[in-house]
C-alpha positions as a Markdown table, in Angstrom:
| # | Residue | x | y | z |
|---|---|---|---|---|
| 1 | Met | -39.1 | 8.1 | 23.4 |
| 2 | Gly | -36.3 | 7.5 | 26.0 |
| 3 | Asn | -32.8 | 6.7 | 24.8 |
| 4 | Gln | -32.0 | 3.1 | 25.2 |
| 5 | Ile | -28.4 | 1.8 | 25.2 |
| 6 | Trp | -27.6 | -1.9 | 24.6 |
| 7 | Thr | -24.4 | -3.8 | 24.8 |
| 8 | Gln | -24.0 | -6.6 | 22.2 |
| 9 | Asn | -23.7 | -10.1 | 23.7 |
| 10 | Met | -22.5 | -13.3 | 22.0 |
| 11 | Val | -25.8 | -14.2 | 20.4 |
| 12 | Thr | -26.4 | -13.9 | 16.7 |
| 13 | Lys | -29.1 | -11.3 | 16.5 |
| 14 | Leu | -31.2 | -9.8 | 13.7 |
| 15 | Ile | -32.3 | -6.2 | 14.4 |
| 16 | Gly | -35.0 | -4.5 | 12.3 |
| 17 | Pro | -36.9 | -3.6 | 10.3 |
| 18 | Phe | -35.8 | 0.0 | 10.1 |
| 19 | Ser | -37.5 | 2.5 | 7.9 |
| 20 | Gln | -34.1 | 3.3 | 6.4 |
| 21 | Ile | -30.6 | 2.1 | 6.9 |
| 22 | Val | -27.9 | 4.6 | 5.8 |
| 23 | Thr | -24.9 | 2.4 | 5.5 |
| 24 | Met | -22.2 | 5.0 | 4.7 |
| 25 | His | -20.5 | 2.1 | 2.8 |
| 26 | Asn | -18.5 | 2.3 | -0.4 |
| 27 | Leu | -18.1 | 6.1 | -0.4 |
| 28 | Pro | -14.8 | 7.9 | -1.2 |
| 29 | Leu | -12.6 | 9.1 | 1.7 |
| 30 | Lys | -11.9 | 12.4 | 0.1 |
| 31 | Gly | -13.7 | 15.2 | -1.6 |
| 32 | Ala | -17.3 | 16.3 | -2.2 |
| 33 | Leu | -20.3 | 14.0 | -1.9 |
| 34 | Ser | -23.8 | 14.2 | -3.1 |
| 35 | Asp | -26.8 | 12.7 | -1.3 |
| 36 | Asp | -27.6 | 10.4 | -4.2 |
| 37 | Gln | -24.3 | 8.6 | -3.5 |
| 38 | Leu | -25.6 | 7.3 | -0.2 |
| 39 | Glu | -26.6 | 3.6 | 0.0 |
| 40 | Ile | -30.1 | 3.6 | 1.6 |
| 41 | Ile | -31.8 | 0.4 | 2.4 |
| 42 | Ser | -35.6 | 0.7 | 3.0 |
| 43 | Gln | -37.1 | -1.7 | 5.5 |
| 44 | Gly | -33.6 | -3.0 | 6.3 |
| 45 | Gly | -32.1 | -5.2 | 8.9 |
| 46 | Val | -28.7 | -5.8 | 10.5 |
| 47 | Leu | -27.4 | -9.2 | 11.6 |
| 48 | Val | -24.8 | -9.0 | 14.4 |
| 49 | Ser | -22.7 | -11.4 | 16.4 |
| 50 | His | -19.8 | -11.2 | 18.8 |
| 51 | Gly | -20.0 | -7.4 | 18.5 |
| 52 | Lys | -19.6 | -7.3 | 14.7 |
| 53 | Ile | -21.9 | -7.0 | 11.7 |
| 54 | Leu | -22.4 | -10.2 | 9.8 |
| 55 | Ala | -24.8 | -8.8 | 7.2 |
| 56 | Val | -26.9 | -5.8 | 6.2 |
| 57 | Gly | -29.8 | -5.9 | 3.8 |
| 58 | Lys | -33.6 | -6.1 | 3.4 |
| 59 | Tyr | -35.0 | -7.3 | 6.7 |
| 60 | Thr | -37.3 | -10.0 | 5.1 |
| 61 | Asp | -34.3 | -11.4 | 3.1 |
| 62 | Leu | -32.1 | -11.6 | 6.2 |
| 63 | Lys | -35.0 | -13.2 | 8.3 |
| 64 | Ala | -35.4 | -15.9 | 5.6 |
| 65 | Lys | -31.7 | -16.5 | 5.3 |
| 66 | Phe | -31.0 | -16.6 | 9.1 |
| 67 | Pro | -34.2 | -18.1 | 10.6 |
| 68 | Ala | -32.4 | -19.3 | 13.8 |
| 69 | Ser | -31.1 | -15.9 | 14.8 |
| 70 | Glu | -32.5 | -14.1 | 17.8 |
| 71 | Lys | -34.8 | -11.3 | 16.7 |
| 72 | Glu | -34.9 | -7.7 | 18.0 |
| 73 | Val | -38.0 | -6.4 | 16.3 |
| 74 | Ile | -38.2 | -2.6 | 15.7 |
| 75 | Thr | -41.9 | -1.6 | 15.9 |
| 76 | Glu | -41.6 | 2.1 | 15.4 |
| 77 | Pro | -40.2 | 4.2 | 12.5 |
| 78 | Met | -36.4 | 4.5 | 12.9 |
| 79 | Val | -33.5 | 5.4 | 10.7 |
| 80 | Leu | -30.2 | 3.5 | 11.4 |
| 81 | Leu | -26.7 | 5.0 | 11.0 |
| 82 | Pro | -23.2 | 4.0 | 12.1 |
| 83 | Gly | -22.3 | 5.3 | 15.5 |
| 84 | Phe | -20.8 | 8.8 | 15.4 |
| 85 | Ile | -17.1 | 9.2 | 16.0 |
| 86 | Asp | -15.9 | 12.3 | 17.8 |
| 87 | Ala | -12.3 | 12.5 | 16.7 |
| 88 | His | -11.2 | 15.5 | 18.9 |
| 89 | Thr | -12.2 | 16.1 | 22.5 |
| 90 | His | -10.7 | 17.3 | 25.8 |
| 91 | Ile | -13.4 | 15.7 | 28.1 |
| 92 | Cys | -11.0 | 14.6 | 30.8 |
| 93 | Phe | -10.8 | 17.7 | 33.0 |
| 94 | Ala | -11.9 | 19.2 | 36.3 |
| 95 | Gly | -13.4 | 22.6 | 37.0 |
| 96 | Asp | -15.0 | 25.0 | 34.5 |
| 97 | Arg | -14.3 | 28.2 | 32.7 |
| 98 | Ala | -17.6 | 30.1 | 32.9 |
| 99 | Ser | -15.8 | 33.2 | 33.9 |
| 100 | Asp | -13.7 | 33.0 | 30.7 |
| 101 | Tyr | -16.9 | 32.7 | 28.7 |
| 102 | Ala | -18.4 | 35.8 | 30.4 |
| 103 | Met | -15.2 | 37.7 | 29.5 |
| 104 | Arg | -15.3 | 36.6 | 25.9 |
| 105 | Ile | -18.9 | 37.6 | 25.3 |
| 106 | Ser | -18.1 | 41.0 | 26.9 |
| 107 | Gly | -15.4 | 41.5 | 24.2 |
| 108 | Lys | -12.2 | 40.1 | 25.4 |
| 109 | Ser | -10.3 | 37.7 | 23.1 |
| 110 | Tyr | -9.2 | 34.1 | 23.8 |
| 111 | Gln | -5.6 | 35.3 | 23.7 |
| 112 | Glu | -6.2 | 38.2 | 26.1 |
| 113 | Ile | -7.9 | 35.9 | 28.6 |
| 114 | Ala | -5.1 | 33.4 | 28.4 |
| 115 | Leu | -2.4 | 36.1 | 29.0 |
| 116 | Asn | -4.3 | 37.3 | 32.0 |
| 117 | Gly | -4.4 | 34.0 | 33.9 |
| 118 | Gly | -7.4 | 32.4 | 32.4 |
| 119 | Gly | -7.5 | 29.9 | 29.5 |
| 120 | Ile | -5.8 | 26.5 | 29.6 |
| 121 | Asn | -3.7 | 27.1 | 32.7 |
| 122 | Ser | -6.9 | 27.8 | 34.7 |
| 123 | Thr | -8.1 | 24.3 | 33.8 |
| 124 | Val | -4.6 | 22.9 | 34.5 |
| 125 | Ala | -4.8 | 24.1 | 38.1 |
| 126 | His | -8.2 | 22.4 | 38.6 |
| 127 | Thr | -7.2 | 19.2 | 36.9 |
| 128 | Arg | -3.9 | 18.9 | 38.9 |
| 129 | Ala | -5.9 | 19.4 | 42.1 |
| 130 | Ala | -8.3 | 16.5 | 41.2 |
| 131 | Ser | -7.6 | 12.9 | 42.1 |
| 132 | Glu | -7.4 | 10.2 | 39.4 |
| 133 | Gln | -10.7 | 8.8 | 40.7 |
| 134 | Glu | -12.4 | 12.2 | 40.5 |
| 135 | Leu | -11.2 | 12.7 | 36.9 |
| 136 | Thr | -12.4 | 9.2 | 36.0 |
| 137 | Glu | -15.9 | 9.8 | 37.4 |
| 138 | Leu | -16.1 | 13.2 | 35.6 |
| 139 | Leu | -15.0 | 11.6 | 32.4 |
| 140 | Leu | -17.6 | 8.7 | 32.8 |
| 141 | His | -20.4 | 11.2 | 33.2 |
| 142 | Arg | -19.4 | 13.0 | 30.0 |
| 143 | Cys | -19.1 | 9.6 | 28.2 |
| 144 | Asp | -22.8 | 9.0 | 29.2 |
| 145 | Lys | -23.8 | 12.2 | 27.5 |
| 146 | Gln | -21.7 | 11.3 | 24.4 |
| 147 | Leu | -23.3 | 7.9 | 24.1 |
| 148 | Gln | -26.8 | 9.3 | 24.5 |
| 149 | Asn | -26.0 | 11.7 | 21.7 |
| 150 | Gly | -25.0 | 8.8 | 19.4 |
| 151 | Val | -21.2 | 9.0 | 19.8 |
| 152 | Thr | -19.9 | 5.5 | 20.1 |
| 153 | Thr | -16.1 | 6.2 | 19.6 |
| 154 | Cys | -14.5 | 9.3 | 21.3 |
| 155 | Glu | -11.0 | 10.5 | 21.2 |
| 156 | Val | -9.9 | 12.1 | 24.5 |
| 157 | Lys | -6.7 | 14.2 | 25.0 |
| 158 | Ser | -4.6 | 14.8 | 28.0 |
| 159 | Gly | -3.0 | 18.3 | 28.1 |
| 160 | Tyr | -4.4 | 19.7 | 31.4 |
| 161 | Gly | -1.7 | 18.0 | 33.5 |
| 162 | Leu | 1.5 | 19.3 | 31.9 |
| 163 | Ser | 3.7 | 17.5 | 34.5 |
| 164 | Val | 4.8 | 13.9 | 34.4 |
| 165 | Glu | 2.5 | 12.9 | 37.3 |
| 166 | Asp | -0.6 | 14.8 | 36.1 |
| 167 | Glu | -0.3 | 13.8 | 32.4 |
| 168 | Leu | 0.0 | 10.2 | 33.4 |
| 169 | Lys | -2.9 | 10.6 | 35.9 |
| 170 | Met | -5.1 | 11.9 | 33.1 |
| 171 | Leu | -4.2 | 9.1 | 30.7 |
| 172 | Arg | -4.8 | 6.5 | 33.4 |
| 173 | Ala | -8.2 | 8.0 | 34.0 |
| 174 | Ile | -9.0 | 7.7 | 30.3 |
| 175 | Gln | -7.8 | 4.1 | 30.2 |
| 176 | Thr | -9.9 | 3.2 | 33.3 |
| 177 | Ala | -13.0 | 4.9 | 31.8 |
| 178 | Asn | -12.4 | 3.0 | 28.5 |
| 179 | Gln | -12.4 | -0.3 | 30.4 |
| 180 | Ser | -15.7 | 0.4 | 32.2 |
| 181 | His | -17.9 | 2.2 | 29.7 |
| 182 | Gln | -19.6 | 1.0 | 26.6 |
| 183 | Ile | -18.1 | 3.9 | 24.5 |
| 184 | Ser | -14.8 | 3.3 | 22.8 |
| 185 | Leu | -12.2 | 5.8 | 24.0 |
| 186 | Ile | -9.0 | 6.6 | 22.0 |
| 187 | Ser | -6.4 | 8.4 | 24.2 |
| 188 | Thr | -4.0 | 11.1 | 22.9 |
| 189 | Cys | -1.1 | 12.6 | 24.8 |
| 190 | Leu | -1.3 | 16.4 | 24.4 |
| 191 | Ala | 1.7 | 17.1 | 26.6 |
| 192 | Ala | 2.4 | 20.2 | 24.4 |
| 193 | His | -0.9 | 22.1 | 25.0 |
| 194 | Thr | 0.6 | 25.2 | 26.5 |
| 195 | Lys | 3.5 | 26.2 | 28.7 |
| 196 | Pro | 2.7 | 25.7 | 32.4 |
| 197 | Val | 3.3 | 28.6 | 34.7 |
| 198 | Glu | 6.2 | 27.0 | 36.5 |
| 199 | Phe | 8.4 | 27.0 | 33.4 |
| 200 | Ser | 10.2 | 30.2 | 32.3 |
| 201 | Thr | 10.2 | 29.6 | 28.5 |
| 202 | Lys | 8.3 | 27.4 | 26.1 |
| 203 | Ser | 11.4 | 25.8 | 24.8 |
| 204 | Glu | 12.4 | 24.8 | 28.3 |
| 205 | Tyr | 9.0 | 23.1 | 28.7 |
| 206 | Val | 9.1 | 21.4 | 25.3 |
| 207 | Asn | 12.4 | 19.8 | 26.3 |
| 208 | Phe | 10.9 | 18.7 | 29.5 |
| 209 | Ala | 7.9 | 17.2 | 27.7 |
| 210 | Val | 10.0 | 15.2 | 25.2 |
| 211 | Asn | 12.6 | 14.0 | 27.8 |
| 212 | Glu | 10.3 | 13.3 | 30.7 |
| 213 | Ile | 6.6 | 13.0 | 29.7 |
| 214 | Leu | 6.5 | 11.3 | 26.3 |
| 215 | Pro | 8.9 | 8.5 | 27.3 |
| 216 | Gln | 6.9 | 7.6 | 30.4 |
| 217 | Val | 3.6 | 7.6 | 28.4 |
| 218 | Lys | 5.2 | 5.2 | 25.9 |
| 219 | Leu | 6.8 | 3.1 | 28.7 |
| 220 | Gln | 3.5 | 2.7 | 30.5 |
| 221 | Asn | 1.6 | 2.1 | 27.3 |
| 222 | Leu | -1.0 | 4.8 | 28.1 |
| 223 | Ser | -1.3 | 6.2 | 24.6 |
| 224 | Ser | -0.1 | 5.6 | 21.0 |
| 225 | Arg | -0.9 | 9.2 | 19.8 |
| 226 | Ala | 0.8 | 12.5 | 20.5 |
| 227 | Asp | -0.6 | 16.0 | 19.8 |
| 228 | Ile | 0.8 | 19.6 | 19.9 |
| 229 | Phe | -0.8 | 23.0 | 19.8 |
| 230 | Val | 1.1 | 25.0 | 17.1 |
| 231 | Asp | 0.1 | 28.6 | 17.1 |
| 232 | Thr | 1.2 | 32.1 | 18.1 |
| 233 | Ile | -0.2 | 31.6 | 21.6 |
| 234 | Ala | 1.1 | 28.1 | 21.9 |
| 235 | Phe | 4.3 | 26.6 | 20.4 |
| 236 | Asp | 6.2 | 27.9 | 17.3 |
| 237 | Glu | 7.7 | 26.0 | 14.5 |
| 238 | Thr | 11.1 | 25.4 | 16.1 |
| 239 | Glu | 9.5 | 24.1 | 19.3 |
| 240 | Ala | 7.0 | 22.0 | 17.4 |
| 241 | Arg | 9.7 | 20.3 | 15.4 |
| 242 | Ile | 11.6 | 19.3 | 18.6 |
| 243 | Tyr | 8.4 | 17.8 | 20.0 |
| 244 | Leu | 7.3 | 16.1 | 16.7 |
| 245 | Asp | 10.7 | 14.6 | 16.0 |
| 246 | Ala | 10.8 | 13.1 | 19.5 |
| 247 | Ala | 7.3 | 11.8 | 19.3 |
| 248 | Lys | 8.0 | 10.2 | 15.9 |
| 249 | Lys | 11.2 | 8.6 | 17.2 |
| 250 | Leu | 9.3 | 7.1 | 20.1 |
| 251 | Gly | 6.7 | 5.6 | 17.7 |
| 252 | Phe | 3.7 | 7.8 | 18.4 |
| 253 | Glu | 1.2 | 8.6 | 15.8 |
| 254 | Ile | 1.0 | 12.3 | 15.2 |
| 255 | Thr | -1.9 | 14.8 | 15.2 |
| 256 | Val | -1.6 | 18.6 | 15.4 |
| 257 | His | -3.7 | 21.4 | 16.7 |
| 258 | Ala | -3.2 | 23.5 | 13.5 |
| 259 | Asp | -4.2 | 26.9 | 12.0 |
| 260 | Gln | -6.6 | 27.9 | 14.7 |
| 261 | Phe | -5.5 | 31.5 | 15.1 |
| 262 | Ser | -2.6 | 31.6 | 12.5 |
| 263 | Ser | -1.5 | 29.5 | 9.6 |
| 264 | Leu | 1.4 | 27.2 | 10.3 |
| 265 | Gly | 0.5 | 23.9 | 11.9 |
| 266 | Ser | -1.2 | 22.3 | 8.9 |
| 267 | Arg | 2.0 | 22.5 | 6.9 |
| 268 | Leu | 3.9 | 20.7 | 9.7 |
| 269 | Ala | 1.1 | 18.1 | 9.9 |
| 270 | Val | 1.6 | 17.3 | 6.2 |
| 271 | Glu | 5.4 | 17.2 | 6.5 |
| 272 | Tyr | 5.2 | 14.9 | 9.5 |
| 273 | Gln | 2.5 | 12.7 | 7.9 |
| 274 | Ala | 0.1 | 13.3 | 10.7 |
| 275 | Cys | -3.1 | 11.4 | 11.1 |
| 276 | Ser | -4.9 | 14.7 | 11.2 |
| 277 | Ala | -4.6 | 18.5 | 11.3 |
| 278 | Asp | -7.3 | 19.8 | 13.7 |
| 279 | His | -9.1 | 23.3 | 13.8 |
| 280 | Leu | -8.0 | 24.9 | 10.5 |
| 281 | Glu | -10.0 | 28.1 | 11.0 |
| 282 | Ser | -7.1 | 30.1 | 9.7 |
| 283 | Ser | -6.0 | 27.8 | 6.9 |
| 284 | Ser | -5.0 | 29.6 | 3.6 |
| 285 | Asp | -5.8 | 28.3 | 0.1 |
| 286 | Ser | -2.2 | 27.0 | -0.1 |
| 287 | Asp | -2.6 | 25.1 | 3.2 |
| 288 | Ile | -5.9 | 23.6 | 1.9 |
| 289 | Tyr | -4.1 | 22.6 | -1.3 |
| 290 | Leu | -1.3 | 20.8 | 0.6 |
| 291 | Leu | -3.8 | 19.0 | 2.8 |
| 292 | Ala | -5.8 | 17.9 | -0.2 |
| 293 | Lys | -2.8 | 16.4 | -1.8 |
| 294 | Ser | -1.8 | 14.5 | 1.4 |
| 295 | Asp | -3.4 | 11.7 | 3.5 |
| 296 | Val | -3.9 | 14.1 | 6.4 |
| 297 | Val | -7.5 | 14.4 | 7.6 |
| 298 | Gly | -8.7 | 17.9 | 8.3 |
| 299 | Val | -10.6 | 17.7 | 11.6 |
| 300 | Leu | -12.9 | 20.7 | 11.8 |
| 301 | Leu | -14.2 | 21.9 | 15.2 |
| 302 | Pro | -17.2 | 24.2 | 14.7 |
| 303 | Gly | -17.9 | 24.1 | 18.4 |
| 304 | Ala | -14.7 | 26.2 | 19.0 |
| 305 | Ser | -15.9 | 28.8 | 16.5 |
| 306 | Met | -19.3 | 28.9 | 18.1 |
| 307 | Gly | -17.7 | 29.2 | 21.6 |
| 308 | Leu | -15.2 | 31.9 | 20.6 |
| 309 | Gly | -17.5 | 33.8 | 18.2 |
| 310 | Leu | -15.1 | 33.3 | 15.3 |
| 311 | Pro | -15.5 | 32.3 | 11.7 |
| 312 | Phe | -15.9 | 28.6 | 10.8 |
| 313 | Pro | -13.3 | 26.7 | 8.9 |
| 314 | Lys | -13.8 | 26.7 | 5.1 |
| 315 | Gly | -15.4 | 23.3 | 4.9 |
| 316 | Arg | -17.0 | 23.8 | 1.5 |
| 317 | Arg | -13.8 | 24.9 | -0.1 |
| 318 | Met | -11.8 | 22.1 | 1.5 |
| 319 | Leu | -14.2 | 19.4 | 0.2 |
| 320 | Asp | -14.2 | 21.0 | -3.3 |
| 321 | Lys | -10.4 | 21.0 | -3.3 |
| 322 | Gly | -10.4 | 17.3 | -2.5 |
| 323 | Met | -9.7 | 17.1 | 1.2 |
| 324 | Cys | -10.9 | 14.5 | 3.6 |
| 325 | Ile | -12.7 | 16.3 | 6.5 |
| 326 | Ala | -14.1 | 15.1 | 9.8 |
| 327 | Ile | -16.2 | 17.1 | 12.1 |
| 328 | Ala | -15.5 | 16.8 | 15.9 |
| 329 | Ser | -16.9 | 18.6 | 19.0 |
| 330 | Asp | -13.6 | 19.8 | 20.6 |
| 331 | Trp | -15.6 | 19.5 | 23.8 |
| 332 | Asn | -13.5 | 21.3 | 26.4 |
| 333 | Pro | -14.2 | 23.6 | 29.4 |
| 334 | Gly | -12.9 | 26.7 | 27.6 |
| 335 | Ser | -13.6 | 27.3 | 23.9 |
| 336 | Ala | -16.1 | 24.6 | 23.3 |
| 337 | Pro | -18.1 | 23.7 | 26.4 |
| 338 | Met | -21.3 | 22.6 | 24.6 |
| 339 | Gly | -20.3 | 19.0 | 23.8 |
| 340 | Asp | -23.1 | 18.3 | 21.4 |
| 341 | Leu | -21.5 | 17.0 | 18.2 |
| 342 | Leu | -24.6 | 16.6 | 16.1 |
| 343 | Asn | -25.8 | 20.1 | 16.9 |
| 344 | Gln | -22.5 | 21.6 | 15.9 |
| 345 | Ala | -22.2 | 19.5 | 12.7 |
| 346 | Ala | -25.8 | 20.5 | 11.6 |
| 347 | Val | -25.2 | 24.2 | 12.2 |
| 348 | Phe | -21.8 | 24.1 | 10.5 |
| 349 | Gly | -23.2 | 22.2 | 7.5 |
| 350 | Ala | -25.9 | 24.8 | 7.1 |
| 351 | Tyr | -23.4 | 27.7 | 7.1 |
| 352 | Glu | -20.9 | 26.0 | 4.9 |
| 353 | Lys | -23.5 | 24.4 | 2.5 |
| 354 | Leu | -22.4 | 20.8 | 3.1 |
| 355 | Thr | -24.7 | 18.1 | 1.8 |
| 356 | Thr | -26.2 | 15.7 | 4.2 |
| 357 | Ala | -23.9 | 13.0 | 2.8 |
| 358 | Glu | -20.8 | 15.2 | 3.5 |
| 359 | Thr | -21.9 | 15.9 | 7.1 |
| 360 | Leu | -22.7 | 12.3 | 7.9 |
| 361 | Ala | -19.4 | 11.2 | 6.3 |
| 362 | Ala | -17.6 | 13.6 | 8.5 |
| 363 | Leu | -19.1 | 12.1 | 11.6 |
| 364 | Thr | -18.6 | 8.5 | 10.6 |
| 365 | Phe | -16.1 | 6.8 | 8.3 |
| 366 | Arg | -14.1 | 9.9 | 7.5 |
| 367 | Ala | -13.8 | 10.6 | 11.3 |
| 368 | Ala | -12.6 | 7.0 | 11.7 |
| 369 | Lys | -9.8 | 7.7 | 9.2 |
| 370 | Ala | -8.7 | 10.6 | 11.4 |
| 371 | Leu | -8.1 | 8.1 | 14.2 |
| 372 | Arg | -6.8 | 5.4 | 11.8 |
| 373 | Leu | -9.6 | 3.1 | 12.6 |
| 374 | Ser | -10.7 | 0.8 | 9.8 |
| 375 | Asp | -13.2 | -1.3 | 11.8 |
| 376 | Arg | -16.0 | 1.3 | 12.2 |
| 377 | Gly | -17.8 | 4.2 | 10.6 |
| 378 | Ser | -19.9 | 2.2 | 8.1 |
| 379 | Leu | -22.5 | -0.5 | 8.4 |
| 380 | Ser | -20.9 | -3.3 | 6.4 |
| 381 | Lys | -19.8 | -6.9 | 7.0 |
| 382 | Gly | -17.0 | -7.1 | 9.5 |
| 383 | Ser | -17.4 | -3.7 | 11.0 |
| 384 | Leu | -18.0 | -3.2 | 14.7 |
| 385 | Ala | -21.7 | -3.2 | 15.6 |
| 386 | His | -21.8 | 0.4 | 16.7 |
| 387 | Leu | -25.3 | 1.4 | 15.6 |
| 388 | Ile | -27.5 | 4.4 | 16.3 |
| 389 | Ala | -31.2 | 4.7 | 15.5 |
| 390 | Phe | -33.1 | 8.0 | 15.2 |
| 391 | Pro | -36.9 | 8.1 | 15.7 |
| 392 | Cys | -37.9 | 9.2 | 12.2 |
| 393 | Lys | -38.7 | 7.8 | 8.8 |
| 394 | Asn | -36.4 | 9.8 | 6.6 |
| 395 | Tyr | -32.6 | 10.3 | 7.2 |
| 396 | Gln | -32.9 | 13.9 | 6.1 |
| 397 | Glu | -34.8 | 14.7 | 9.3 |
| 398 | Ile | -31.7 | 14.1 | 11.4 |
| 399 | Leu | -29.9 | 17.3 | 10.3 |
| 400 | Tyr | -33.1 | 19.1 | 9.7 |
| 401 | Tyr | -33.7 | 19.3 | 13.4 |
| 402 | Gln | -30.2 | 20.7 | 14.0 |
| 403 | Gly | -29.2 | 18.2 | 16.7 |
| 404 | Ser | -32.4 | 18.3 | 18.7 |
| 405 | Leu | -33.4 | 14.9 | 17.4 |
| 406 | Lys | -31.5 | 12.4 | 19.4 |
| 407 | Pro | -31.0 | 8.7 | 18.9 |
| 408 | Ser | -33.7 | 6.6 | 20.6 |
| 409 | Lys | -31.5 | 3.5 | 20.6 |
| 410 | Val | -27.8 | 2.9 | 20.6 |
| 411 | Trp | -26.1 | -0.5 | 20.2 |
| 412 | Cys | -22.5 | -0.6 | 21.2 |
């Protein structure tokens, strides 16, 4: 069955009946989940209007209660879920890093490649050379793939410009794409991704970023979120504090690339009350404890582990300790070029022994929390009508096929 994507109009419409509706409603934001906690409505329907959900329930009940509504009748077996939320991507870029990947699988580390001219700065060169229109077109193409894979909300970072002109160019491209595509894009300014080659020291570049880039992003209203890569190959604690203090002062929400290769960033994320700490492959038990006691969401990026051939984050331990975790694709041209969120989540869940409920939560309402979005991630009255339907009878089939089963319909 071909994938069909629909944009909601102003008409009140009843959609169904679905074999199952998995609402992801009334579930806790933190900690472990069992599948029997899921609300599953058999032969269910969804009533939508003005792009929002008016009611969810048994199709026959809704049909009797709202007889005048337009009907979209589902005639084949389908399971309905909230649209997936990819809370960490880098899909605004030009060029590729296939040569980096070839070096990695021959034995060179991510750090070695970066130190020898590959890595992020390679993508910076290609992205700087691209026009704003080219970046927008590339981004729109990747948005098409995301939507076909069931992603209806997608965070997109800058961070491949690393100059005032090029960071603003990237963020404008994200803004333009958001205005012209069905998918909902959330922009994040990652001005502190790495030190560009024209700067002598990291501290010199951080001062440039906080004095020149961040104020312009805020002045031009191009993003309300700021991110920084805190690690041994990126920015240290002193540099991170300068950046985070400036971002907070300017009114940005904070997120942190944390604990990817070394343990440090998650502690700063907690201290600065960040929306999320992302990566966490190297988080210690004490880091996990701090995160669990905080409101910071741990955004786990199994695609980076798969792309780099490194261990996954300790997802099972994090949930058992009471953390809120989301799973995101980290789609980028270097460490995570796959860009298939469901495949990554299904494989990660198998390795980390996550329940179906935990994996689906990490792709929906818990991912929404990482972006501080309260209007999506569950199928409930008042939520955005971001709906995805899989061609199967049982919700367990979705992860069973490890991402190869794609949505046959998307309403956005």
